[in-house]
N, C-alpha and C positions, 0 to 999 in steps of 0.2 A: 721469482714470482713471486709477484707484490699480494699478500694476504691480508681480506679483509676485517681479518680481525683483527691484525696489526692495527694497521690503519686506525678504528673505533678506537680503539685505544688510549691511540696516540693522541684524541680528536676529543678523546672523554681529560685526559692526563691534560690539556691543552685550555680545554674547559674551565680546569681545578685549578690551574697555575692560576689564571686569567685572575676567576670568580677572588682569589685570594689576595691578587696586587688589587683589585678593584677597593676586593675589602678595608682592606688595611690603611688605602690610604685614604678614602672615608670617616674612619674610623680616627684617623690621627690625627684629619683635618676638623669634623669634628670634635676630636680633645680639646683641638686650638681655639675654636672659638669656644669653647667654654670660661678654659681661661682671659682670653682676653674679657669676654663679658663680668670675668668678677672684678672685685674692684676692693680695693685696700686703703686700711689705711697707717698713715706712714706715723711718727713718732712724732713730731712736732705735730700734726693735728690733732693726737691722743691727750695733750700738752695740753695744747691750745680748747678743746673742748672740755679736759678738767677743768681749767681754768675760769669757762666762760658758764661751768655751774657754777662754782662757786663762791662769781661774782654775783648769781640770777639772769644774766642774759635768757632769749631767747634763742631757744636753738631748733638751727634746722638744717636735717642729713647733711644736704647736697655741699654745705658749709668742711666741711669733712672728710667726707670721703672723695680719694684722687682715682679715679680710673688709668688703669694700667695699660698703655694697647703698643703693641711692636709692629713691627714692620719688619716680616723679615724676608722678604719678598725679593730677591734677585736673580740678575739670570738663569742663571740655572731653575732655582725656583721656577720661574715662568714657565722653560722650557717644559720642565715635570707637569708643570698641571696643564698645557697646552697639548702637551704628548699625553698623556691620560686623559683629558677632553676630548681629543681625534680617537680616543682606542676604545673611550665608553662607544660615543656618538660608530662608526661602527662595528665594532660588538653589539651593540643591538639593531643593527640597519641586516646585519646579518643570522644574529639570532632570529627574525623577526620572516625571514626569507625561506630562515630551512626550517620553522616551525610553521610557517602558511604552505610549504610543498610539502612537509608531516601530514599536514591538518584535505590538504588536497587528493594524495592517496587514498588518504586514511576516509573518507568522506568519496570518493567516486569510486 
């Protein structure tokens, strides 16, 4: 015989695991995006900057900053992104239906 308590526990465990997967994938993407937005100075640009200061040239920051942005996308990451987006979309729909049903039961 199926125990409703066991089904509820499995459902809550599934929700928790889903939350963790979505949370960490979001957190990792956010961290990667922050790293891509950072800019770095190369040794050559630092020396060029120092020489320009010694020579008294007008200094513009954009001339010395090098934006480093790597593209890590491949077939596997594209599939992972597609799967994550699809999962998030249907998970959201399912949660809206679930809580919409609970709302109807409570308000009736």
